[in-house]
C-alpha positions in Angstrom: -4.3 4.4 18.2 -3.5 7.1 15.7 -5.1 6.8 12.1 -2.9 8.3 9.4 -5.3 7.5 6.4 -8.9 6.2 6.2 -10.3 5.7 2.7 -12.9 3.5 1.0 -10.3 0.7 0.3 -7.4 1.3 2.8 -7.0 2.1 6.5 -3.6 3.0 7.9 -2.9 3.5 11.6 0.1 3.2 13.8 -0.5 -0.6 14.2 -2.1 -1.9 11.0 -2.2 -1.4 7.3 -5.6 -2.9 6.2 -6.8 -3.2 2.7 -10.5 -3.8 2.2 -12.3 -5.0 -0.9 -12.5 -8.2 -2.9 -9.1 -9.4 -1.4 -8.9 -8.1 2.1 -5.4 -8.0 3.6 -4.1 -6.9 7.0 -0.5 -6.3 7.8 1.0 -5.4 11.2 3.1 -2.2 10.6 5.8 -3.4 13.1 6.5 -6.5 11.1 6.9 -4.8 7.6 10.4 -4.5 6.1 11.9 -3.0 3.0 8.7 -1.2 1.9 9.1 0.2 -1.6 7.0 1.7 -4.4 6.8 0.0 -7.9 5.4 1.9 -10.8 4.0 -0.4 -13.6 2.8 0.2 -17.1 0.6 -2.5 -18.7 -0.8 -2.6 -22.2 -4.2 -3.8 -22.9 -5.1 -6.0 -25.8 -6.3 -2.9 -27.8 -2.9 -1.1 -27.2 -3.8 1.3 -24.5 -1.2 1.7 -21.7 -2.5 1.9 -18.1 -0.3 2.8 -15.1 -0.5 1.5 -11.7 1.4 2.4 -8.5 2.1 -0.5 -6.1 3.4 -0.8 -2.5 5.5 -3.9 -1.9 7.2 -5.1 1.2 8.6 -8.1 3.1 6.2 -9.2 5.7 7.6 -11.8 8.0 9.1 -14.2 5.4 7.1 -13.3 2.3 7.5 -10.5 -0.3 3.9 -9.2 -0.6 2.1 -6.7 -2.8 0.3 -4.6 -0.1 -1.6 -2.1 -2.3 -2.1 -1.0 -5.9 -3.8 2.1 -7.4 -4.0 3.7 -10.7 -4.7 7.1 -9.0 -1.3 8.8 -8.2 -2.9 11.3 -5.7 -4.5 8.6 -3.7 -1.5 6.3 -3.9 0.7 9.1 -2.6 -1.7 9.7 0.4 -1.6 5.9 1.2 2.2 5.6 0.8 2.9 8.8 3.0 0.4 7.5 5.7 2.3 4.2 5.8 5.6 6.0 6.0 4.4 8.0 9.0 3.0 4.7 10.7 6.4 3.0 10.2 8.2 6.1 11.7 5.9 6.0 14.7 7.0 2.4 15.3 10.8 3.0 15.2 
């Protein structure tokens, strides 16, 4: 098994995309379809805008939000790791 990314909240290898934390999730890479990035901007009640970067996909029959991060650098590392894992499964 080849690991493409290992961080405090996500592990990506050639078989599994696993999110750790308060809402743990585990996705088999071979079953992911139409993986895409969504950038969101939210305004807090005091007017401050916050950005988030999200990974969405179809997993089996459901559209799921796989991962979200406000840190563009970390998000880029995670999304590139997932892209490499998907390519390894093709």
